C-alpha positions in Angstrom: 26.3 1.2 -15.4 23.6 3.9 -15.1 20.3 2.8 -13.7 17.9 1.5 -16.4 14.3 2.8 -16.3 11.2 1.6 -18.2 8.5 4.1 -18.8 5.0 2.7 -19.5 2.2 5.0 -20.9 -0.2 4.7 -23.8 0.2 8.5 -24.5 3.1 9.1 -26.9 3.6 12.7 -25.7 4.0 11.5 -22.1 6.4 8.8 -23.1 8.5 11.2 -25.1 8.6 13.8 -22.4 9.7 11.3 -19.7 12.2 9.6 -22.0 13.8 13.0 -22.7 13.8 14.2 -19.1 15.2 11.1 -17.5 17.7 10.5 -20.3 19.0 14.0 -19.6 19.5 13.0 -16.0 21.8 10.3 -17.1 19.5 7.2 -16.9 19.2 4.5 -19.5 15.6 4.6 -20.6 13.2 2.4 -22.5 9.5 2.9 -23.2 6.4 0.7 -23.6 2.9 1.7 -24.7 1.0 -1.1 -23.0 1.1 -3.4 -20.0 1.7 -6.4 -22.3 4.7 -4.8 -23.9 6.0 -3.7 -20.5 5.9 -7.3 -19.1 7.6 -8.6 -22.3 10.4 -6.0 -21.8 10.8 -6.9 -18.1 11.1 -10.6 -19.1 13.9 -9.8 -21.5 15.7 -7.0 -19.6 16.4 -6.3 -15.9 15.2 -2.8 -15.0 16.1 -0.8 -11.9 12.8 1.1 -11.9 9.4 1.2 -13.6 7.4 4.4 -14.1 4.0 3.3 -15.3 0.6 4.8 -15.8 -2.2 3.2 -13.8 -4.8 3.2 -16.6 -3.5 1.3 -19.6 -5.4 -0.5 -22.5 -5.5 -4.2 -21.8 -3.2 -5.0 -18.9 -3.4 -2.2 -16.3 -0.5 -0.7 -14.4 -1.7 -2.5 -11.3 -1.8 -5.8 -13.1 1.8 -5.2 -14.4 2.9 -4.6 -10.8 1.1 -7.8 -9.6 2.6 -9.9 -12.4 6.1 -8.7 -11.5 5.6 -9.5 -7.8 4.1 -13.0 -8.7 7.3 -13.6 -10.7 9.4 -12.8 -7.7 10.7 -9.5 -9.2 11.1 -6.7 -6.7 11.7 -3.9 -9.2 10.5 -0.6 -7.6 7.5 0.8 -9.4 6.2 4.4 -9.4 2.6 4.6 -10.4 1.2 7.6 -12.4 -2.5 8.3 -12.2 -4.7 11.1 -13.6 -7.7 10.0 -11.8 -7.1 11.2 -8.2 -8.3 7.8 -6.9 -6.9 7.5 -3.4 -8.2 3.9 -3.0 -6.5 2.7 -6.2 -3.3 4.4 -5.2 -3.5 2.7 -1.8 -4.1 -0.7 -3.6 -0.9 0.0 -5.6 1.1 0.6 -2.4 -0.3 -2.6 -0.9 0.9 -4.5 -3.9 4.4 -3.1 -3.4 4.5 0.1 -5.5 7.3 2.4 -4.2 5.1 5.5 -4.6 2.5 7.1 -6.8 2.3 10.5 -8.4 -1.0 12.2 -9.6 -1.2 13.7 -13.1 -0.7 16.4 -14.0 2.7 16.7 -12.3 5.8 18.7 -12.5 8.9 16.9 -13.9 10.9 18.1 -10.9 8.5 16.1 -8.6 8.9 13.0 -10.7 12.7 13.4 -10.8 12.8 13.5 -7.0 10.7 10.4 -6.7 12.9 8.6 -9.2 16.1 9.5 -7.3 14.5 8.4 -4.0 13.3 5.1 -5.4 16.7 4.3 -6.9 18.5 5.4 -3.7 16.2 3.3 -1.5 16.9 0.1 -3.6 20.6 0.7 -4.2 21.4 -2.0 -1.7 19.6 -5.4 -1.7 17.0 -5.8 0.9 13.7 -7.6 1.3 10.6 -6.0 0.0 9.3 -5.1 3.5 12.5 -4.9 5.5 13.9 -2.0 7.4 17.0 -0.1 6.3 20.0 -2.2 5.3 22.1 -1.2 8.4 19.8 -3.4 10.6 18.7 -5.9 8.0 20.2 -9.4 7.4 21.2 -10.6 4.0 18.4 -10.3 1.4 16.4 -13.5 1.2 14.9 -15.0 -2.0 12.0 -13.1 -3.5 8.5 -13.3 -1.9 9.9 -14.1 1.6 11.6 -12.1 4.3 13.4 -12.8 7.5 12.8 -9.9 10.0 15.6 -9.0 12.5 14.8 -10.5 15.8 12.2 -8.6 17.8 12.1 -5.6 15.4 8.3 -5.5 15.0 7.5 -6.6 18.5 9.7 -3.7 19.8 7.8 -1.4 17.5 4.4 -2.5 19.0 5.7 -2.4 22.6 6.9 1.2 22.0 3.3 2.3 21.2 1.2 2.9 24.4 -2.0 2.5 22.3 -1.0 -1.1 21.3 -0.5 -2.3 24.9 -3.3 -4.9 24.6 -1.9 -6.2 21.3 1.6 -6.5 22.9 0.1 -8.6 25.8 -1.6 -11.0 23.4 1.6 -11.3 21.4 3.6 -12.2 24.5 1.0 -14.9 25.4 1.3 -16.3 21.8 5.1 -16.4 22.2 4.8 -18.3 25.5 2.2 -20.8 24.2 3.3 -24.4 23.3 0.4 -25.0 21.0 2.6 -24.9 17.9 1.7 -23.8 14.4 -1.7 -25.5 14.5 -3.1 -22.5 16.2 -4.3 -20.0 13.6 -4.7 -16.3 14.4 -7.1 -13.7 13.0 -6.1 -10.0 13.0 -8.9 -7.4 12.6 -8.7 -3.7 12.1 -9.2 -0.9 9.6 -7.2 -0.7 6.4 -3.7 0.6 7.1 -3.9 0.3 10.9 -0.8 -2.0 11.1 -2.1 -5.5 10.7 0.9 -6.6 8.7 3.2 -5.4 11.5 1.3 -7.5 14.0 1.5 -10.5 11.7 5.3 -10.1 11.5 5.5 -9.7 15.2 3.7 -13.0 15.6 6.3 -14.5 13.4 9.0 -13.1 15.6 7.7 -14.3 18.9 7.2 -17.9 17.8 9.7 -20.7 17.1 9.0 -20.1 13.4 11.0 -16.9 13.4 14.0 -18.6 11.8 11.7 -19.9 9.0 10.1 -18.1 6.1 7.4 -15.4 6.4 5.2 -15.6 3.3 2.3 -13.1 2.6 -0.3 -12.6 0.0 -3.2 -10.1 -0.4 -6.3 -12.0 -1.2 -8.1 -8.9 -2.5 -5.4 -8.1 -5.0 -5.2 -11.5 -6.8 -7.9 -13.0 -9.0 -9.4 -16.2 -7.4 -8.1 -18.6 -10.1 -4.6 -17.2 -9.6 -4.9 -17.1 -5.8 -5.6 -20.8 -5.7 -2.4 -21.5 -7.6 -0.4 -19.0 -5.5 -1.6 -20.7 -2.3 -1.5 -24.4 -3.2 0.8 -24.5 -6.2 0.0 -26.3 -9.4 1.1 -29.3 -11.4 2.5 -29.1 -14.9 -0.3 -29.0 -17.4 -3.0 -28.2 -14.7 -4.2 -25.4 -16.9 -3.3 -23.7 -20.2 -0.4 -21.6 -19.0 1.0 -24.2 -16.5 4.0 -25.1 -18.6 5.9 -26.1 -15.4 5.0 -27.2 -12.0 4.9 -24.5 -9.3 5.2 -24.7 -5.5 2.5 -22.8 -3.6 2.9 -20.7 -0.4 1.9 -23.6 1.8 4.8 -25.6 0.5 7.3 -22.7 0.3 6.6 -21.5 3.9 7.8 -24.7 5.5 7.4 -24.4 9.2 7.2 -20.6 9.0 4.3 -18.2 8.8 1.7 -17.6 6.0 0.0 -14.2 6.2 -3.3 -14.1 4.4 -4.2 -10.4 4.2 -7.8 -9.3 3.4 -9.1 -12.9 4.0 -12.7 -11.5 3.8 -12.2 -11.0 0.1 -11.5 -14.7 -0.6 -14.1 -16.4 -2.7 -16.5 -18.9 -1.1 -15.2 -22.0 -3.0 -11.6 -21.2 -2.1 -12.6 -20.7 1.5 -13.8 -24.4 1.5 -10.4 -25.6 0.4 -8.6 -23.4 2.9 -10.9 -24.8 5.7 -9.8 -28.4 4.7 -6.2 -27.4 4.9 -6.6 -25.9 8.4 -8.5 -29.0 9.6 -6.3 -31.7 8.0 -3.0 -29.8 7.8 -2.5 -31.4 4.3 -2.8 -29.9 0.9 -2.6 -30.8 -2.8 -1.4 -28.7 -5.8 -4.0 -27.7 -8.4 -4.1 -30.6 -10.9 -1.8 -32.7 -8.7 -2.2 -36.2 -7.3 -0.2 -36.3 -4.1 -0.9 -34.5 -0.9 1.8 -32.7 1.2 2.0 -31.7 4.8 1.3 -28.1 5.8 3.5 -27.1 8.7 3.2 -23.3 8.6 1.2 -21.2 11.0 -1.7 -19.4 9.3 -2.2 -15.8 10.2 -5.2 -14.0 8.5 -6.2 -10.4 8.6 -9.3 -8.5 7.5 -10.7 -4.9 7.6 -14.3 -6.2 7.1 -16.8 -7.3 9.8 -16.8 -11.0 9.1 -19.9 -11.5 11.1 -21.8 -9.4 8.5 -20.1 -11.3 5.7 -21.3 -14.6 7.3 -24.9 -13.2 7.5 -24.6 -12.2 3.8 -23.4 -15.7 2.9 -20.1 -14.4 1.5 -17.9 -15.9 4.3 -18.1 -19.4 5.8 -19.1 -19.5 9.5 -16.9 -22.6 10.1 -13.8 -21.0 8.5 -14.3 -17.9 10.7 -14.2 -20.0 13.9 -11.3 -22.0 12.7 -9.3 -18.9 11.9 -10.0 -17.0 15.1 -8.6 -19.4 17.6 -6.7 -16.3 18.7 -8.2 -13.0 17.7 -6.3 -9.7 17.8 -7.9 -6.3 17.1 -5.7 -3.4 16.0 -7.3 -0.1 17.0 -7.3 2.7 14.4 -4.7 5.5 14.7 -7.3 8.1 15.6 -8.0 6.1 18.8 -4.3 6.1 19.8 -3.0 9.7 19.2 -0.4 9.0 21.9 1.4 6.8 19.3 1.9 9.5 16.7 5.2 10.9 18.1 6.8 7.4 18.1 5.5 6.5 14.6 6.4 9.8 13.0 9.9 9.9 14.4 10.4 6.3 13.5 9.4 6.9 9.9 11.5 10.0 9.7 14.6 8.0 10.8 13.7 5.3 8.3 13.5 7.8 5.4 16.6 9.6 6.6 18.5 6.4 6.2 16.9 5.5 2.8 17.3 8.9 1.2 20.4 10.2 2.9 18.6 13.0 4.7 19.0 14.5 8.2 15.5 15.6 9.2 15.1 16.2 12.9 12.5 14.7 15.2 9.2 16.6 15.3 8.5 19.2 18.1 5.5 19.4 20.4 3.7 22.0 18.2 3.7 19.9 15.1 2.7 16.8 17.2 -0.3 18.6 18.5 -1.3 19.5 14.9 -0.9 15.9 13.7 -3.0 14.7 16.7 -6.0 16.8 15.6 -6.2 15.1 12.2 -8.2 11.8 12.3 -5.9 9.8 9.9 -8.7 7.9 8.1 -6.0 5.9 6.2 -4.3 5.1 9.6 -0.6 4.3 9.8 -0.3 3.7 6.1 -1.6 7.2 5.3 0.7 8.7 7.9 3.7 6.9 6.4 2.8 7.9 2.8 2.3 11.5 3.7 5.7 11.6 5.4 7.3 9.8 2.5 6.0 12.2 0.0 7.2 15.2 2.1 10.7 13.7 2.5 11.0 13.0 -1.2 9.7 16.3 -2.5 10.8 18.7 0.3 13.9 17.1 1.7 13.3 19.0 5.0 15.8 19.5 7.8 12.9 20.0 10.2 9.3 19.2 9.5 6.7 22.0 10.0 3.0 22.6 9.2 3.8 24.1 5.8 5.0 20.7 4.6 1.7 19.0 5.2 -1.5 19.0 3.1 -4.2 21.5 4.0 -6.7 18.9 5.2 -4.1 17.5 7.6 -3.2 20.9 9.0 -6.9 21.7 9.3 -7.7 18.4 11.0 -10.4 17.5 8.4 -11.1 14.0 7.0 -11.3 14.6 3.2 -13.2 11.3 2.7 -15.9 12.3 5.1 -16.2 15.9 3.8 -18.4 14.9 0.8 -20.8 12.9 3.0 -21.0 15.4 5.8 -21.0 18.7 3.8 -24.8 19.0 3.8 -25.2 18.6 7.6 -22.2 18.6 9.9 -20.0 20.3 7.4 -22.3 23.3 7.1 -23.9 23.3 10.5 -27.3 21.8 9.5 -29.6 22.0 6.5 -28.6 24.6 4.0 -29.8 26.0 0.6 -28.5 24.2 -2.4 -26.4 27.1 -3.6 -24.6 27.2 -0.3 -23.9 23.5 -0.4 -22.6 23.9 -4.0 -20.3 26.8 -3.0 -18.8 24.8 0.0 -18.2 21.7 -2.2 -16.5 23.8 -4.9 -14.2 25.6 -2.5 -13.4 22.3 -0.7 -12.5 20.6 -3.9 -10.2 23.5 -4.9 -8.5 23.3 -1.5 -8.0 19.5 -1.8 -6.5 19.9 -5.4 -4.3 22.8 -4.2 -6.1 25.3 -6.4 -5.6 23.2 -9.5 -8.7 24.5 -11.4 -8.5 22.0 -14.3 -8.3 19.1 -11.9 -11.1 20.5 -9.6 -13.3 21.0 -12.6 -12.9 17.4 -13.7 -13.7 16.1 -10.3 -16.8 18.3 -10.0 -17.9 17.4 -13.5 -18.1 21.0 -14.8 -16.0 23.0 -17.3 -13.1 25.1 -16.3 -14.9 28.2 -17.5 -18.0 27.3 -15.4 -15.7 26.9 -12.4 -14.2 30.4 -12.9 -17.6 31.9 -13.3 -18.7 30.3 -10.0 -15.6 31.7 -8.3 -16.4 35.2 -9.6 -19.9 34.8 -8.1 -18.4 33.8 -4.8 -16.0 36.8 -4.8 -13.0 34.4 -4.7 -9.7 35.7 -6.0 -7.9 33.6 -8.7 -4.8 32.5 -6.9 -2.6 31.6 -9.9 -2.2 29.1 -12.7 -2.8 25.4 -12.6 0.1 22.9 -12.3 1.3 22.1 -15.8 1.0 18.6 -17.2 4.1 16.6 -17.8 4.0 17.0 -21.5 3.3 20.7 -21.5 6.2 21.3 -19.1 8.6 19.3 -21.2 
């Protein structure tokens, strides 16, 4: 059977364009105009891929993705967004989205992403596992069994993570058992999940389940049920009893990502679990033993959260029996060659490509960029290149302008008045620099740049004429116009 794809968008023209284009490629296609309809269709039909808008009336695209993952469905999801919101796109990737594509886009770009997503999931494998040639049989949803030593080897291969590797070896040699909790700190995208999986590998729990949940991505009422489970009838929608992660993990590992975002009341209950090693389902009567090791991670300064009253001091000290700090990628540029070539090999396998390892010139260019999104940003940039370009050898022309130029696009807006312009400047000069920077970041898409700047397209063109800038061609077409 041909792959079956569900398209979710509240704009009829977008739905019609994508239905026609993907049907022409030989796919079986369905459409939904809301998140609620999409979830209903997914309940009735098994889809091979979802292509959904981020902003939907009612249930959003992110909430559709979260609901599917909570139900144990690992259907790949491509997220469409017209808002250019990098943080939201990153949130979607954290929740397990395969990729995201900004509107307006060319249908050729979407088609490549669809082919890559279907190719990457053609053979069953865990949601976070490496390519199938090294992976064991796919485990049940929401848990994974990593190949022995895979993540530890990855960490040991990176010179910038030498201190982390030493701590992991000590954890592996310790006989303290799963009672010892571990707290991993580091910026978003720096590789905290990889460290958590390496902890799982080096302990006796490596043959057990590895369970993970992002505390920032799940509403607190739902998070309590996900962690502790619930009894039948515990709340309105609790039609059946459900096991929580603390039960399902057995003697394995529970990874609580973004623990700093957990609500203060739920923190109290987690503290009792850590102290007593016993737990009770929401609405239940009987306690059960908690045997899993608790590994938590945060990109926040918990000391500040404690001072602000948003994080419990006693929970912090109970979590950080062992504390591991993962340095940001900008502080370990020596790791870039290992990481880039590792990701290239991974994508080669997933997409059937033959891209070569990078050369010294390209490595030097990549080391000049500060990588504010850390390893996650690096992987996503490479993934997009491999999907859209299918290169045999990576070169500078494949990378975004801000990466080639070594500039942090997030910092540019904050620094443009001082460091970006070499000190205090007239308002007109600051405006000119911001307009030209926005055009560069949008790859000369004037419609998109005008929306970001909050001005009309005609005003933008008039500003460019004042600056003596040449019009370098038309904007990218929207999906509906191209179709």
